[in-house]
Chimera marker file (.cmm) of the C-alpha trace (Angstrom):
<marker_set name="trace">
<marker id="1" x="11.671" y="19.463" z="-0.838" r="1" g="1" b="0" radius="0.5"/>
<marker id="2" x="7.994" y="20.410" z="-1.175" r="1" g="1" b="0" radius="0.5"/>
<marker id="3" x="8.245" y="22.996" z="1.608" r="1" g="1" b="0" radius="0.5"/>
<marker id="4" x="11.330" y="24.473" z="-0.054" r="1" g="1" b="0" radius="0.5"/>
<marker id="5" x="9.277" y="24.869" z="-3.235" r="1" g="1" b="0" radius="0.5"/>
<marker id="6" x="6.553" y="26.781" z="-1.374" r="1" g="1" b="0" radius="0.5"/>
<marker id="7" x="4.127" y="24.138" z="-0.105" r="1" g="1" b="0" radius="0.5"/>
<marker id="8" x="2.295" y="25.334" z="3.004" r="1" g="1" b="0" radius="0.5"/>
<marker id="9" x="1.814" y="21.843" z="4.361" r="1" g="1" b="0" radius="0.5"/>
<marker id="10" x="3.469" y="18.497" z="3.720" r="1" g="1" b="0" radius="0.5"/>
<marker id="11" x="1.878" y="15.265" z="4.880" r="1" g="1" b="0" radius="0.5"/>
<marker id="12" x="4.105" y="12.194" z="4.578" r="1" g="1" b="0" radius="0.5"/>
<marker id="13" x="2.124" y="9.193" z="3.401" r="1" g="1" b="0" radius="0.5"/>
<marker id="14" x="2.751" y="5.716" z="4.732" r="1" g="1" b="0" radius="0.5"/>
<marker id="15" x="2.808" y="3.631" z="1.576" r="1" g="1" b="0" radius="0.5"/>
<marker id="16" x="4.529" y="0.383" z="0.760" r="1" g="1" b="0" radius="0.5"/>
<marker id="17" x="5.298" y="1.165" z="-2.911" r="1" g="1" b="0" radius="0.5"/>
<marker id="18" x="6.196" y="4.209" z="-4.954" r="1" g="1" b="0" radius="0.5"/>
<marker id="19" x="2.989" y="4.089" z="-6.956" r="1" g="1" b="0" radius="0.5"/>
<marker id="20" x="1.830" y="6.702" z="-9.458" r="1" g="1" b="0" radius="0.5"/>
<marker id="21" x="5.328" y="7.922" z="-10.336" r="1" g="1" b="0" radius="0.5"/>
<marker id="22" x="8.200" y="7.227" z="-12.725" r="1" g="1" b="0" radius="0.5"/>
<marker id="23" x="9.794" y="4.818" z="-10.240" r="1" g="1" b="0" radius="0.5"/>
<marker id="24" x="7.170" y="2.314" z="-11.418" r="1" g="1" b="0" radius="0.5"/>
<marker id="25" x="8.244" y="2.355" z="-15.108" r="1" g="1" b="0" radius="0.5"/>
<marker id="26" x="9.581" y="-1.226" z="-15.087" r="1" g="1" b="0" radius="0.5"/>
<marker id="27" x="6.417" y="-2.466" z="-13.374" r="1" g="1" b="0" radius="0.5"/>
<marker id="28" x="4.332" y="-0.611" z="-15.965" r="1" g="1" b="0" radius="0.5"/>
<marker id="29" x="6.199" y="-2.344" z="-18.781" r="1" g="1" b="0" radius="0.5"/>
<marker id="30" x="5.568" y="-5.695" z="-17.123" r="1" g="1" b="0" radius="0.5"/>
<marker id="31" x="1.900" y="-4.904" z="-16.625" r="1" g="1" b="0" radius="0.5"/>
<marker id="32" x="1.578" y="-3.824" z="-20.267" r="1" g="1" b="0" radius="0.5"/>
<marker id="33" x="3.045" y="-7.169" z="-21.387" r="1" g="1" b="0" radius="0.5"/>
<marker id="34" x="0.766" y="-9.125" z="-19.044" r="1" g="1" b="0" radius="0.5"/>
<marker id="35" x="-2.350" y="-7.204" z="-20.100" r="1" g="1" b="0" radius="0.5"/>
<marker id="36" x="-1.517" y="-7.830" z="-23.754" r="1" g="1" b="0" radius="0.5"/>
<marker id="37" x="-2.113" y="-11.532" z="-23.049" r="1" g="1" b="0" radius="0.5"/>
<marker id="38" x="-5.435" y="-10.950" z="-21.281" r="1" g="1" b="0" radius="0.5"/>
<marker id="39" x="-8.745" y="-10.905" z="-23.103" r="1" g="1" b="0" radius="0.5"/>
<marker id="40" x="-10.797" y="-7.934" z="-21.950" r="1" g="1" b="0" radius="0.5"/>
<marker id="41" x="-14.361" y="-7.643" z="-23.138" r="1" g="1" b="0" radius="0.5"/>
<marker id="42" x="-16.033" y="-4.349" z="-23.861" r="1" g="1" b="0" radius="0.5"/>
<marker id="43" x="-17.867" y="-3.129" z="-20.768" r="1" g="1" b="0" radius="0.5"/>
<marker id="44" x="-21.562" y="-2.446" z="-20.529" r="1" g="1" b="0" radius="0.5"/>
<marker id="45" x="-20.946" y="0.786" z="-18.593" r="1" g="1" b="0" radius="0.5"/>
<marker id="46" x="-18.058" y="3.236" z="-18.772" r="1" g="1" b="0" radius="0.5"/>
<marker id="47" x="-15.311" y="3.050" z="-16.167" r="1" g="1" b="0" radius="0.5"/>
<marker id="48" x="-13.960" y="6.395" z="-14.983" r="1" g="1" b="0" radius="0.5"/>
<marker id="49" x="-10.189" y="6.401" z="-15.180" r="1" g="1" b="0" radius="0.5"/>
<marker id="50" x="-8.019" y="7.834" z="-12.431" r="1" g="1" b="0" radius="0.5"/>
<marker id="51" x="-5.375" y="9.140" z="-14.829" r="1" g="1" b="0" radius="0.5"/>
<marker id="52" x="-7.787" y="11.113" z="-17.000" r="1" g="1" b="0" radius="0.5"/>
<marker id="53" x="-10.757" y="11.598" z="-14.683" r="1" g="1" b="0" radius="0.5"/>
<marker id="54" x="-12.924" y="10.721" z="-17.681" r="1" g="1" b="0" radius="0.5"/>
<marker id="55" x="-14.893" y="7.651" z="-18.798" r="1" g="1" b="0" radius="0.5"/>
<marker id="56" x="-13.117" y="4.793" z="-20.537" r="1" g="1" b="0" radius="0.5"/>
<marker id="57" x="-15.406" y="3.149" z="-23.035" r="1" g="1" b="0" radius="0.5"/>
<marker id="58" x="-13.346" y="0.424" z="-24.668" r="1" g="1" b="0" radius="0.5"/>
<marker id="59" x="-11.298" y="-2.502" z="-23.406" r="1" g="1" b="0" radius="0.5"/>
<marker id="60" x="-8.208" y="-0.957" z="-25.004" r="1" g="1" b="0" radius="0.5"/>
<marker id="61" x="-8.764" y="2.300" z="-23.100" r="1" g="1" b="0" radius="0.5"/>
<marker id="62" x="-9.086" y="0.377" z="-19.826" r="1" g="1" b="0" radius="0.5"/>
<marker id="63" x="-5.932" y="-1.608" z="-20.569" r="1" g="1" b="0" radius="0.5"/>
<marker id="64" x="-3.961" y="1.566" z="-21.332" r="1" g="1" b="0" radius="0.5"/>
<marker id="65" x="-5.288" y="3.385" z="-18.264" r="1" g="1" b="0" radius="0.5"/>
<marker id="66" x="-4.243" y="0.526" z="-15.980" r="1" g="1" b="0" radius="0.5"/>
<marker id="67" x="-0.680" y="0.810" z="-17.239" r="1" g="1" b="0" radius="0.5"/>
<marker id="68" x="-0.588" y="4.616" z="-17.073" r="1" g="1" b="0" radius="0.5"/>
<marker id="69" x="-2.015" y="4.568" z="-13.549" r="1" g="1" b="0" radius="0.5"/>
<marker id="70" x="1.204" y="3.024" z="-12.253" r="1" g="1" b="0" radius="0.5"/>
<marker id="71" x="3.365" y="5.925" z="-13.430" r="1" g="1" b="0" radius="0.5"/>
<marker id="72" x="0.963" y="8.896" z="-13.495" r="1" g="1" b="0" radius="0.5"/>
<marker id="73" x="-0.586" y="11.074" z="-10.821" r="1" g="1" b="0" radius="0.5"/>
<marker id="74" x="-4.106" y="10.028" z="-9.874" r="1" g="1" b="0" radius="0.5"/>
<marker id="75" x="-6.862" y="12.547" z="-10.584" r="1" g="1" b="0" radius="0.5"/>
<marker id="76" x="-9.041" y="11.195" z="-7.778" r="1" g="1" b="0" radius="0.5"/>
<marker id="77" x="-11.006" y="14.389" z="-7.135" r="1" g="1" b="0" radius="0.5"/>
<marker id="78" x="-11.612" y="14.874" z="-10.872" r="1" g="1" b="0" radius="0.5"/>
<marker id="79" x="-12.758" y="11.252" z="-11.182" r="1" g="1" b="0" radius="0.5"/>
<marker id="80" x="-15.208" y="11.509" z="-8.284" r="1" g="1" b="0" radius="0.5"/>
<marker id="81" x="-16.515" y="14.896" z="-9.413" r="1" g="1" b="0" radius="0.5"/>
<marker id="82" x="-17.063" y="13.575" z="-12.943" r="1" g="1" b="0" radius="0.5"/>
<marker id="83" x="-19.160" y="10.728" z="-11.567" r="1" g="1" b="0" radius="0.5"/>
<marker id="84" x="-21.141" y="13.038" z="-9.272" r="1" g="1" b="0" radius="0.5"/>
<marker id="85" x="-21.750" y="15.472" z="-12.133" r="1" g="1" b="0" radius="0.5"/>
<marker id="86" x="-23.086" y="12.588" z="-14.220" r="1" g="1" b="0" radius="0.5"/>
<marker id="87" x="-25.608" y="11.269" z="-11.722" r="1" g="1" b="0" radius="0.5"/>
<marker id="88" x="-23.714" y="8.808" z="-9.540" r="1" g="1" b="0" radius="0.5"/>
<marker id="89" x="-25.354" y="8.802" z="-6.098" r="1" g="1" b="0" radius="0.5"/>
<marker id="90" x="-23.641" y="5.841" z="-4.411" r="1" g="1" b="0" radius="0.5"/>
<marker id="91" x="-20.125" y="4.434" z="-4.218" r="1" g="1" b="0" radius="0.5"/>
<marker id="92" x="-19.115" y="0.958" z="-3.089" r="1" g="1" b="0" radius="0.5"/>
<marker id="93" x="-15.471" y="0.560" z="-2.097" r="1" g="1" b="0" radius="0.5"/>
<marker id="94" x="-14.441" y="-3.040" z="-2.534" r="1" g="1" b="0" radius="0.5"/>
<marker id="95" x="-11.702" y="-4.008" z="-0.118" r="1" g="1" b="0" radius="0.5"/>
<marker id="96" x="-10.858" y="-4.430" z="3.538" r="1" g="1" b="0" radius="0.5"/>
<marker id="97" x="-10.854" y="-0.749" z="4.529" r="1" g="1" b="0" radius="0.5"/>
<marker id="98" x="-12.759" y="2.477" z="3.917" r="1" g="1" b="0" radius="0.5"/>
<marker id="99" x="-9.967" y="4.834" z="2.832" r="1" g="1" b="0" radius="0.5"/>
<marker id="100" x="-11.553" y="5.748" z="-0.524" r="1" g="1" b="0" radius="0.5"/>
<marker id="101" x="-15.019" y="6.095" z="1.005" r="1" g="1" b="0" radius="0.5"/>
<marker id="102" x="-13.608" y="8.621" z="3.463" r="1" g="1" b="0" radius="0.5"/>
<marker id="103" x="-11.881" y="10.506" z="0.645" r="1" g="1" b="0" radius="0.5"/>
<marker id="104" x="-15.194" y="10.685" z="-1.230" r="1" g="1" b="0" radius="0.5"/>
<marker id="105" x="-16.824" y="12.100" z="1.898" r="1" g="1" b="0" radius="0.5"/>
<marker id="106" x="-14.228" y="14.905" z="1.904" r="1" g="1" b="0" radius="0.5"/>
<marker id="107" x="-15.160" y="15.753" z="-1.693" r="1" g="1" b="0" radius="0.5"/>
<marker id="108" x="-18.936" y="15.573" z="-1.220" r="1" g="1" b="0" radius="0.5"/>
<marker id="109" x="-20.938" y="14.350" z="1.769" r="1" g="1" b="0" radius="0.5"/>
<marker id="110" x="-24.033" y="13.716" z="-0.369" r="1" g="1" b="0" radius="0.5"/>
<marker id="111" x="-23.506" y="10.350" z="-2.023" r="1" g="1" b="0" radius="0.5"/>
<marker id="112" x="-24.058" y="7.089" z="-0.215" r="1" g="1" b="0" radius="0.5"/>
<marker id="113" x="-20.783" y="5.329" z="0.558" r="1" g="1" b="0" radius="0.5"/>
<marker id="114" x="-20.199" y="1.735" z="1.548" r="1" g="1" b="0" radius="0.5"/>
<marker id="115" x="-17.109" y="-0.319" z="2.202" r="1" g="1" b="0" radius="0.5"/>
<marker id="116" x="-17.693" y="-3.925" z="1.220" r="1" g="1" b="0" radius="0.5"/>
<marker id="117" x="-14.996" y="-6.531" z="1.642" r="1" g="1" b="0" radius="0.5"/>
<marker id="118" x="-16.330" y="-9.781" z="0.251" r="1" g="1" b="0" radius="0.5"/>
<marker id="119" x="-18.849" y="-11.158" z="-2.230" r="1" g="1" b="0" radius="0.5"/>
<marker id="120" x="-21.560" y="-11.624" z="0.402" r="1" g="1" b="0" radius="0.5"/>
<marker id="121" x="-21.331" y="-8.009" z="1.592" r="1" g="1" b="0" radius="0.5"/>
<marker id="122" x="-21.337" y="-6.736" z="-2.000" r="1" g="1" b="0" radius="0.5"/>
<marker id="123" x="-24.472" y="-8.736" z="-2.765" r="1" g="1" b="0" radius="0.5"/>
<marker id="124" x="-26.150" y="-7.586" z="0.469" r="1" g="1" b="0" radius="0.5"/>
<marker id="125" x="-25.336" y="-3.933" z="-0.252" r="1" g="1" b="0" radius="0.5"/>
<marker id="126" x="-26.640" y="-4.229" z="-3.808" r="1" g="1" b="0" radius="0.5"/>
<marker id="127" x="-29.829" y="-5.966" z="-2.663" r="1" g="1" b="0" radius="0.5"/>
<marker id="128" x="-30.445" y="-3.356" z="0.036" r="1" g="1" b="0" radius="0.5"/>
<marker id="129" x="-29.974" y="-0.500" z="-2.438" r="1" g="1" b="0" radius="0.5"/>
<marker id="130" x="-32.217" y="-2.192" z="-4.998" r="1" g="1" b="0" radius="0.5"/>
<marker id="131" x="-35.016" y="-2.570" z="-2.450" r="1" g="1" b="0" radius="0.5"/>
<marker id="132" x="-34.600" y="1.018" z="-1.190" r="1" g="1" b="0" radius="0.5"/>
<marker id="133" x="-34.835" y="2.358" z="-4.722" r="1" g="1" b="0" radius="0.5"/>
<marker id="134" x="-37.662" y="0.075" z="-5.854" r="1" g="1" b="0" radius="0.5"/>
<marker id="135" x="-35.540" y="-1.855" z="-8.342" r="1" g="1" b="0" radius="0.5"/>
<marker id="136" x="-36.571" y="-5.259" z="-6.948" r="1" g="1" b="0" radius="0.5"/>
<marker id="137" x="-39.321" y="-6.525" z="-4.701" r="1" g="1" b="0" radius="0.5"/>
<marker id="138" x="-38.671" y="-7.253" z="-1.044" r="1" g="1" b="0" radius="0.5"/>
<marker id="139" x="-39.119" y="-11.029" z="-0.771" r="1" g="1" b="0" radius="0.5"/>
<link id1="1" id2="2" r="1" g="1" b="0" radius="0.2"/>
<link id1="2" id2="3" r="1" g="1" b="0" radius="0.2"/>
<link id1="3" id2="4" r="1" g="1" b="0" radius="0.2"/>
<link id1="4" id2="5" r="1" g="1" b="0" radius="0.2"/>
<link id1="5" id2="6" r="1" g="1" b="0" radius="0.2"/>
<link id1="6" id2="7" r="1" g="1" b="0" radius="0.2"/>
<link id1="7" id2="8" r="1" g="1" b="0" radius="0.2"/>
<link id1="8" id2="9" r="1" g="1" b="0" radius="0.2"/>
<link id1="9" id2="10" r="1" g="1" b="0" radius="0.2"/>
<link id1="10" id2="11" r="1" g="1" b="0" radius="0.2"/>
<link id1="11" id2="12" r="1" g="1" b="0" radius="0.2"/>
<link id1="12" id2="13" r="1" g="1" b="0" radius="0.2"/>
<link id1="13" id2="14" r="1" g="1" b="0" radius="0.2"/>
<link id1="14" id2="15" r="1" g="1" b="0" radius="0.2"/>
<link id1="15" id2="16" r="1" g="1" b="0" radius="0.2"/>
<link id1="16" id2="17" r="1" g="1" b="0" radius="0.2"/>
<link id1="17" id2="18" r="1" g="1" b="0" radius="0.2"/>
<link id1="18" id2="19" r="1" g="1" b="0" radius="0.2"/>
<link id1="19" id2="20" r="1" g="1" b="0" radius="0.2"/>
<link id1="20" id2="21" r="1" g="1" b="0" radius="0.2"/>
<link id1="21" id2="22" r="1" g="1" b="0" radius="0.2"/>
<link id1="22" id2="23" r="1" g="1" b="0" radius="0.2"/>
<link id1="23" id2="24" r="1" g="1" b="0" radius="0.2"/>
<link id1="24" id2="25" r="1" g="1" b="0" radius="0.2"/>
<link id1="25" id2="26" r="1" g="1" b="0" radius="0.2"/>
<link id1="26" id2="27" r="1" g="1" b="0" radius="0.2"/>
<link id1="27" id2="28" r="1" g="1" b="0" radius="0.2"/>
<link id1="28" id2="29" r="1" g="1" b="0" radius="0.2"/>
<link id1="29" id2="30" r="1" g="1" b="0" radius="0.2"/>
<link id1="30" id2="31" r="1" g="1" b="0" radius="0.2"/>
<link id1="31" id2="32" r="1" g="1" b="0" radius="0.2"/>
<link id1="32" id2="33" r="1" g="1" b="0" radius="0.2"/>
<link id1="33" id2="34" r="1" g="1" b="0" radius="0.2"/>
<link id1="34" id2="35" r="1" g="1" b="0" radius="0.2"/>
<link id1="35" id2="36" r="1" g="1" b="0" radius="0.2"/>
<link id1="36" id2="37" r="1" g="1" b="0" radius="0.2"/>
<link id1="37" id2="38" r="1" g="1" b="0" radius="0.2"/>
<link id1="38" id2="39" r="1" g="1" b="0" radius="0.2"/>
<link id1="39" id2="40" r="1" g="1" b="0" radius="0.2"/>
<link id1="40" id2="41" r="1" g="1" b="0" radius="0.2"/>
<link id1="41" id2="42" r="1" g="1" b="0" radius="0.2"/>
<link id1="42" id2="43" r="1" g="1" b="0" radius="0.2"/>
<link id1="43" id2="44" r="1" g="1" b="0" radius="0.2"/>
<link id1="44" id2="45" r="1" g="1" b="0" radius="0.2"/>
<link id1="45" id2="46" r="1" g="1" b="0" radius="0.2"/>
<link id1="46" id2="47" r="1" g="1" b="0" radius="0.2"/>
<link id1="47" id2="48" r="1" g="1" b="0" radius="0.2"/>
<link id1="48" id2="49" r="1" g="1" b="0" radius="0.2"/>
<link id1="49" id2="50" r="1" g="1" b="0" radius="0.2"/>
<link id1="50" id2="51" r="1" g="1" b="0" radius="0.2"/>
<link id1="51" id2="52" r="1" g="1" b="0" radius="0.2"/>
<link id1="52" id2="53" r="1" g="1" b="0" radius="0.2"/>
<link id1="53" id2="54" r="1" g="1" b="0" radius="0.2"/>
<link id1="54" id2="55" r="1" g="1" b="0" radius="0.2"/>
<link id1="55" id2="56" r="1" g="1" b="0" radius="0.2"/>
<link id1="56" id2="57" r="1" g="1" b="0" radius="0.2"/>
<link id1="57" id2="58" r="1" g="1" b="0" radius="0.2"/>
<link id1="58" id2="59" r="1" g="1" b="0" radius="0.2"/>
<link id1="59" id2="60" r="1" g="1" b="0" radius="0.2"/>
<link id1="60" id2="61" r="1" g="1" b="0" radius="0.2"/>
<link id1="61" id2="62" r="1" g="1" b="0" radius="0.2"/>
<link id1="62" id2="63" r="1" g="1" b="0" radius="0.2"/>
<link id1="63" id2="64" r="1" g="1" b="0" radius="0.2"/>
<link id1="64" id2="65" r="1" g="1" b="0" radius="0.2"/>
<link id1="65" id2="66" r="1" g="1" b="0" radius="0.2"/>
<link id1="66" id2="67" r="1" g="1" b="0" radius="0.2"/>
<link id1="67" id2="68" r="1" g="1" b="0" radius="0.2"/>
<link id1="68" id2="69" r="1" g="1" b="0" radius="0.2"/>
<link id1="69" id2="70" r="1" g="1" b="0" radius="0.2"/>
<link id1="70" id2="71" r="1" g="1" b="0" radius="0.2"/>
<link id1="71" id2="72" r="1" g="1" b="0" radius="0.2"/>
<link id1="72" id2="73" r="1" g="1" b="0" radius="0.2"/>
<link id1="73" id2="74" r="1" g="1" b="0" radius="0.2"/>
<link id1="74" id2="75" r="1" g="1" b="0" radius="0.2"/>
<link id1="75" id2="76" r="1" g="1" b="0" radius="0.2"/>
<link id1="76" id2="77" r="1" g="1" b="0" radius="0.2"/>
<link id1="77" id2="78" r="1" g="1" b="0" radius="0.2"/>
<link id1="78" id2="79" r="1" g="1" b="0" radius="0.2"/>
<link id1="79" id2="80" r="1" g="1" b="0" radius="0.2"/>
<link id1="80" id2="81" r="1" g="1" b="0" radius="0.2"/>
<link id1="81" id2="82" r="1" g="1" b="0" radius="0.2"/>
<link id1="82" id2="83" r="1" g="1" b="0" radius="0.2"/>
<link id1="83" id2="84" r="1" g="1" b="0" radius="0.2"/>
<link id1="84" id2="85" r="1" g="1" b="0" radius="0.2"/>
<link id1="85" id2="86" r="1" g="1" b="0" radius="0.2"/>
<link id1="86" id2="87" r="1" g="1" b="0" radius="0.2"/>
<link id1="87" id2="88" r="1" g="1" b="0" radius="0.2"/>
<link id1="88" id2="89" r="1" g="1" b="0" radius="0.2"/>
<link id1="89" id2="90" r="1" g="1" b="0" radius="0.2"/>
<link id1="90" id2="91" r="1" g="1" b="0" radius="0.2"/>
<link id1="91" id2="92" r="1" g="1" b="0" radius="0.2"/>
<link id1="92" id2="93" r="1" g="1" b="0" radius="0.2"/>
<link id1="93" id2="94" r="1" g="1" b="0" radius="0.2"/>
<link id1="94" id2="95" r="1" g="1" b="0" radius="0.2"/>
<link id1="95" id2="96" r="1" g="1" b="0" radius="0.2"/>
<link id1="96" id2="97" r="1" g="1" b="0" radius="0.2"/>
<link id1="97" id2="98" r="1" g="1" b="0" radius="0.2"/>
<link id1="98" id2="99" r="1" g="1" b="0" radius="0.2"/>
<link id1="99" id2="100" r="1" g="1" b="0" radius="0.2"/>
<link id1="100" id2="101" r="1" g="1" b="0" radius="0.2"/>
<link id1="101" id2="102" r="1" g="1" b="0" radius="0.2"/>
<link id1="102" id2="103" r="1" g="1" b="0" radius="0.2"/>
<link id1="103" id2="104" r="1" g="1" b="0" radius="0.2"/>
<link id1="104" id2="105" r="1" g="1" b="0" radius="0.2"/>
<link id1="105" id2="106" r="1" g="1" b="0" radius="0.2"/>
<link id1="106" id2="107" r="1" g="1" b="0" radius="0.2"/>
<link id1="107" id2="108" r="1" g="1" b="0" radius="0.2"/>
<link id1="108" id2="109" r="1" g="1" b="0" radius="0.2"/>
<link id1="109" id2="110" r="1" g="1" b="0" radius="0.2"/>
<link id1="110" id2="111" r="1" g="1" b="0" radius="0.2"/>
<link id1="111" id2="112" r="1" g="1" b="0" radius="0.2"/>
<link id1="112" id2="113" r="1" g="1" b="0" radius="0.2"/>
<link id1="113" id2="114" r="1" g="1" b="0" radius="0.2"/>
<link id1="114" id2="115" r="1" g="1" b="0" radius="0.2"/>
<link id1="115" id2="116" r="1" g="1" b="0" radius="0.2"/>
<link id1="116" id2="117" r="1" g="1" b="0" radius="0.2"/>
<link id1="117" id2="118" r="1" g="1" b="0" radius="0.2"/>
<link id1="118" id2="119" r="1" g="1" b="0" radius="0.2"/>
<link id1="119" id2="120" r="1" g="1" b="0" radius="0.2"/>
<link id1="120" id2="121" r="1" g="1" b="0" radius="0.2"/>
<link id1="121" id2="122" r="1" g="1" b="0" radius="0.2"/>
<link id1="122" id2="123" r="1" g="1" b="0" radius="0.2"/>
<link id1="123" id2="124" r="1" g="1" b="0" radius="0.2"/>
<link id1="124" id2="125" r="1" g="1" b="0" radius="0.2"/>
<link id1="125" id2="126" r="1" g="1" b="0" radius="0.2"/>
<link id1="126" id2="127" r="1" g="1" b="0" radius="0.2"/>
<link id1="127" id2="128" r="1" g="1" b="0" radius="0.2"/>
<link id1="128" id2="129" r="1" g="1" b="0" radius="0.2"/>
<link id1="129" id2="130" r="1" g="1" b="0" radius="0.2"/>
<link id1="130" id2="131" r="1" g="1" b="0" radius="0.2"/>
<link id1="131" id2="132" r="1" g="1" b="0" radius="0.2"/>
<link id1="132" id2="133" r="1" g="1" b="0" radius="0.2"/>
<link id1="133" id2="134" r="1" g="1" b="0" radius="0.2"/>
<link id1="134" id2="135" r="1" g="1" b="0" radius="0.2"/>
<link id1="135" id2="136" r="1" g="1" b="0" radius="0.2"/>
<link id1="136" id2="137" r="1" g="1" b="0" radius="0.2"/>
<link id1="137" id2="138" r="1" g="1" b="0" radius="0.2"/>
<link id1="138" id2="139" r="1" g="1" b="0" radius="0.2"/>
</marker_set>
């Protein structure tokens, strides 16, 4: 269908769910109900939302963005560019693979990227960065 509408290239994605589209409406309703029962505290730093590509400053904004993310296109490039434009120099992808880190590299090769899959590797990455940037002493 995309080629019929004029797309030059179509790359089928291997995904297990129909995320970020209207097929997820019932899941979004369920998530909204579940999040209504969860206490979210106000964050100490803004979180950049993938639906808006802009910072979310309140717990309510985060809650709403999580629901919208299920049924809305992701503005990944806008989100990454916003962070880069506002001084972010390193990204840590938390999970078993490095898919997002590689996508960031396609947007900009400048920032440091790390894929960390467990608490120990997150702590090690943070400690290493802190020492490199003089935030803590090397002991």
